[in-house]
C-alpha positions, -999 to +999 in steps of 0.1 A: +208+035-212+210+072-208+201+090-178+170+105-194+155+068-196+173+055-164+148+031-142+134+047-112+135+021-083+116+020-050+130+001-023+105-007+005+118-023+037+112-016+077+150-026+082+173+002+073+202-022+067+184-042+045+173-010+024+210-001+025+224-035+013+197-034-017+208+003-024+243-008-026+234-036-050+216-014-073+239+015-074+264-002-094+236-009-123+242+017-152+201+012-160+192+027-125+185+065-122+167+077-090+166+051-062+140+061-033+132+045-001+100+037+021+105+023+056+067+013+058+036+001+039+020+034+040+053+053+031+055+030+000+019+040-012+027+073-010+057+069-029+043+048-052+017+075-062+040+106-061+074+091-075+056+064-100+087+040-103+093+016-131+104-013-105+094-016-067+116-041-045+087-049-019+093-064+015+067-088+023+066-088+061+063-054+075+045-044+107+011-025+100+006-025+060+024-054+049+039-060+012+005-075+000-018-049+016+004-022-003-005-036-035-044-040-021-044-003-015-027+008-048-047-017-068-030-039-092-037-021-121-016+012-109+012-009-094+047-009-110+068-042-120+072-056-084+098-079-071+088-092-036+116-094-009+108-118+019+129-139+047+125-175+045+090-186+049+083-218+032+044-208+028+053-175+015+079-191-011+051-217-022+027-190-026+050-169-049+062-200-068+024-214-076+016-178-087+051-177-108+060-143-093+094-130-088+108-129-053+141-130-038+149-145-002+168-128+027+197-126+028+204-126-008+234-122-025+246-098-056+239-125-084+205-134-072+194-099-067+211-088-101+193-120-119+160-105-106+163-071-115+173-083-150+142-100-154+123-070-142+138-047-170+132-075-197+092-074-184+084-038-185+057-043-212+021-042-212+018-078-216+040-088-187+022-064-165-011-079-174+001-114-168+018-107-134-015-088-126-034-119-127-007-141-108-010-113-079-049-113-079-045-150-070-020-142-046-040-115-029-073-138-030-053-163-009-040-134+014-075-122+020-086-158+032-055-158+056-059-125+070-099-117+072-109-083+071-124-067+104-161-067+106-158-050+141-133-028+161-130-035+198-127-006+217-115-010+252-122+016+281-117+014+318-151+002+328-166-014+294-155-028+261-176-014+230-178-033+198-179-008+166-193-021+136-168-014+107-194-004+082-206+026+108-173+045+105-174+072+084-135+077+085-104+072+103-078+099+111-043+095+128-042+110+163-006+105+170+002+072+179-036+063+183-062+067+155-095+087+158-126+068+145-154+091+131-189+073+138-216+098+133-213+125+156-189+107+175-150+108+177-137+076+193-100+071+200-087+037+196-053+024+206-040+013+174-016+027+147-032+038+113-011+014+094-020-013+116-055-008+111-057+001+073-040-036+065-072-054+083-098-031+064-113-039+032-100-020+004-132-021-012-151-002+013-120+020+028-101+045+007-068+065+018-074+099+005-044+117+028-018+105+044-034+106+078-071+096+068-088+069+054-125+071+045-156+048+041-165+052+006-203+045+014-200+078+039-196+103+014-221+126+004-205+149-020-171+164-030-162+200-031-132+213-051-103+232-030-074+244-050-047+227-071-067+197-079-076+191-045-109+182-029-129+185+003-152+154+011-183+163+031-193+128+050-229+118+060-224+129+095-213+166+081-175+159+086-154+174+061-122+153+049-094+167+026-083+148-003-046+154-014-035+154-047-010+123-041-038+101-030-064+116-052-057+086-077-066+059-053-101+076-048-105+079-088-094+041-091-120+034-062-147+053-080-138+041-115-138+076-126-118+107-129-128+134-107 
């Protein structure tokens, strides 16, 4: 295959040695062009939207946004051909096998990884993507049952513990190692990482519009154009949120129409 048509590959794993090992295996394949890496689920979402890779090697078990939550965030119809990478977990293996989805187990050998990638290259067509999409839907449905979405966020303070209804949250912004929950005119600091919280929220209600911001779709009043294909959202509270070009496709996919 010529350099012009070489496959673009994204490697997603929270362990640097695992990413390096996989890169070494893939470097020897003449059909592979650019290899990019992501060390967590949030970075994976951004890389998939920005780089549009042909194939993703996706670690299943990552802190915060795990592999299946990455797919829920992106949406099956936008996901590249995906090969799941997982440590030995009988439950996960049974789930992948029952859904007929390709996976490799850690630690993996050269031959097993080469075989998985060969199958991925042979299946880069619309028919395969549609068939696998249905299989992944089944897997995600099972995943939702095992890991129910939050309906309350527990805020612990020195003299009280408050329960915030998730539906009342207008948006969530990263605030260093914590997050800020915008609930009406209130800004509430919650001791959790953004990636950790996103993995527990219903993607049908909350959509990521910026690297550091997630918005409740029901809180959007209107959009105002900014510059170069970017938008500002005006929420019901009056709070404004910027939509970056990278994450604009996620908002469009959730709305089911272009902006």
